[in-house]
C-alpha positions as CSV (number, residue, x, y, z in Angstrom):
1,M,7.1,-9.5,25.2
2,A,5.4,-6.7,23.2
3,D,5.2,-3.8,25.6
4,W,6.8,-0.9,23.6
5,Y,4.8,1.9,22.0
6,Y,6.0,4.9,19.9
7,I,4.3,7.9,18.3
8,G,4.8,7.9,14.6
9,H,3.3,9.6,11.5
10,Y,0.1,7.6,12.1
11,G,-0.3,8.3,15.8
12,Q,0.4,6.0,18.7
13,L,1.6,2.6,17.5
14,G,2.2,-0.6,19.4
15,P,2.5,-2.8,21.3
16,L,5.8,-3.8,19.8
17,T,8.6,-6.2,20.9
18,R,12.1,-4.9,21.6
19,D,13.3,-6.6,18.4
20,Q,10.6,-4.7,16.4
21,I,11.7,-1.4,18.1
22,D,15.3,-2.2,17.1
23,E,14.3,-2.8,13.5
24,L,12.4,0.5,13.4
25,I,15.5,2.3,14.8
26,D,17.7,0.6,12.2
27,G,15.3,1.6,9.5
28,G,15.3,5.2,10.6
29,V,11.6,5.2,11.6
30,I,12.4,5.9,15.3
31,E,14.9,8.7,15.8
32,Q,16.4,10.5,18.7
33,E,13.3,12.8,19.1
34,T,10.6,10.1,18.6
35,Y,8.5,9.6,21.7
36,V,8.5,6.1,23.1
37,W,6.9,4.4,26.1
38,R,6.8,1.0,27.7
39,S,5.4,-0.5,30.9
40,G,7.4,0.7,33.9
41,M,8.0,4.2,32.5
42,A,6.2,7.1,34.1
43,N,5.9,9.3,31.0
44,W,6.5,9.3,27.2
45,L,10.1,10.2,26.5
46,P,12.2,10.9,23.4
47,A,14.0,7.7,22.4
48,G,17.3,9.5,22.8
49,Q,16.6,9.8,26.5
50,V,15.7,6.2,27.1
51,D,18.8,4.3,28.4
52,E,17.9,1.1,26.6
53,L,17.7,2.8,23.2
54,R,20.3,5.5,23.5
55,T,23.3,3.3,22.5
56,L,21.6,2.0,19.4
57,L,20.5,5.5,18.4
58,Q,23.9,7.0,19.0
59,K,25.6,4.2,17.0
60,D,23.7,5.2,13.9
61,F,24.0,8.9,14.6
62,L,27.8,8.8,14.9
63,S,28.5,6.6,11.9
64,K,29.7,8.2,8.7
65,P,29.3,6.8,5.2
66,P,32.5,5.4,3.6
67,P,34.3,7.6,1.1
68,M,33.1,7.4,-2.4
69,P,35.4,5.2,-4.6
70,T,37.3,6.6,-7.6
71,T,38.6,4.9,-10.7
72,L,41.8,5.0,-12.6
73,A,41.4,5.5,-16.4
74,P,42.0,2.1,-17.9
75,A,44.6,1.8,-20.7
76,N,42.2,-0.5,-22.6
77,P,38.7,1.1,-22.9
78,M,37.2,-2.4,-22.8
79,A,38.9,-3.3,-19.5
80,P,36.9,-3.0,-16.2
81,P,37.6,0.0,-14.1
82,V,40.2,-0.3,-11.4
83,F,39.4,1.4,-8.1
84,G,42.1,3.5,-6.5
85,T,42.8,7.0,-5.1
86,H,44.3,9.0,-7.9
87,S,41.7,9.3,-10.6
88,T,38.4,10.7,-11.6
89,L,34.9,9.3,-11.1
90,P,33.3,7.2,-13.8
91,A,30.9,8.9,-16.3
92,Q,27.2,8.9,-15.7
93,G,25.5,5.9,-17.4
94,T,28.1,3.4,-16.4
95,D,27.5,0.7,-13.8
96,F,28.8,2.9,-11.0
97,F,26.4,5.7,-11.8
98,P,23.2,4.1,-13.2
99,N,21.2,5.7,-15.9
100,P,19.2,8.6,-14.4
101,Y,16.2,7.6,-16.5
102,A,16.0,4.0,-15.3
103,A,13.0,2.9,-13.4
104,Y,12.8,4.1,-9.8
105,H,12.8,1.2,-7.3
106,P,11.8,2.6,-3.9
107,T,12.8,0.7,-0.7
108,Y,10.0,0.1,1.7
109,A,9.9,-0.1,5.5
110,T,11.9,-3.1,6.8
111,V,9.4,-4.0,9.5
112,R,7.0,-6.6,8.2
113,S,3.3,-6.4,8.8
114,D,1.5,-9.2,10.6
115,R,-1.3,-8.7,8.1
116,N,-1.6,-10.4,4.7
117,R,-2.3,-8.7,1.4
118,L,-4.2,-11.7,0.0
119,I,-6.6,-11.8,3.0
120,G,-7.1,-8.0,2.9
121,G,-7.9,-8.1,-0.9
122,L,-10.3,-10.9,-0.5
123,L,-12.0,-9.3,2.5
124,Q,-12.7,-6.3,0.3
125,I,-15.7,-8.2,-1.2
126,I,-17.5,-7.0,1.9
127,P,-17.2,-3.2,1.5
128,G,-14.5,-1.7,3.7
129,V,-13.7,-4.8,5.7
130,G,-10.4,-5.5,3.9
131,R,-9.2,-1.9,4.4
132,M,-10.1,-2.1,8.1
133,Y,-8.2,-5.4,8.4
134,L,-5.1,-3.7,6.9
135,G,-5.3,-0.8,9.3
136,Y,-7.0,1.8,7.1
137,S,-10.1,2.2,9.3
138,A,-11.3,5.5,8.1
139,H,-11.0,4.4,4.5
140,G,-12.9,1.2,5.2
141,V,-15.7,3.0,7.1
142,L,-16.1,5.4,4.3
143,Q,-16.5,2.5,1.8
144,L,-19.0,0.9,4.1
145,L,-21.1,4.1,4.5
146,L,-21.2,4.7,0.8
147,T,-22.5,1.2,0.0
148,P,-26.2,2.2,0.2
149,C,-25.6,5.1,-2.2
150,M,-26.5,3.2,-5.4
151,G,-23.7,0.7,-4.7
152,V,-20.9,3.3,-5.0
153,G,-19.1,2.0,-1.9
154,W,-19.5,-1.6,-3.1
155,L,-18.0,-0.9,-6.6
156,W,-15.2,1.2,-5.0
157,S,-14.5,-1.7,-2.6
158,V,-14.3,-4.3,-5.3
159,I,-12.0,-2.2,-7.4
160,D,-9.9,-1.4,-4.3
161,G,-9.8,-5.2,-3.6
162,I,-8.4,-5.9,-7.0
163,L,-5.8,-3.2,-6.6
164,I,-4.8,-4.6,-3.3
165,L,-4.5,-8.1,-4.7
166,A,-2.4,-6.8,-7.6
167,G,0.1,-5.3,-5.2
168,G,-0.9,-1.7,-5.4
169,L,-0.8,-1.4,-1.7
170,K,2.7,-1.8,-0.3
171,L,2.3,-0.7,3.4
172,D,-0.4,-1.4,6.0
173,G,-2.1,1.4,7.9
174,Y,0.8,1.4,10.4
175,G,3.5,1.9,7.9
176,R,4.7,-1.8,7.9
177,R,5.6,-3.7,4.7
178,L,2.9,-6.0,3.4
179,D,4.0,-9.4,2.2
180,D,2.2,-11.6,-0.3
């Protein structure tokens, strides 16, 4: 049952199921000091003070990353590195340390949106409707209001729809990952 709410970067978000809340905690979106509320609670409380969420938050808070591996210098330069404890780290540019000039591949929120990028892009034919569907209400209303101004809003909306369809928009207005 979707009865959880939280206050994030975009304001109050919800209703969400407990599984969605758990995914947001695992993804680092909801932290100890993030305010949450569900039916049955008198007031908004930091997630760290809610008994149901405290254990999941503390598990992530107390865990430490594993130690960084080290390599032994191979006798044969063509041999793969052997990981051990008495050696130096591999040089930058190897498989262990990727090239710093390689393309950056950001990771996006793990919570999937219930909205569809294809539908949002196609709805942009009507100025602003696709943006409102995807959760960007202010953006959509602005496109709609600018439509009578020599078609500026309509042209903006069509270009925006093409960009949405091409994958230029990765997250919906609530910070959830858009799928194709």
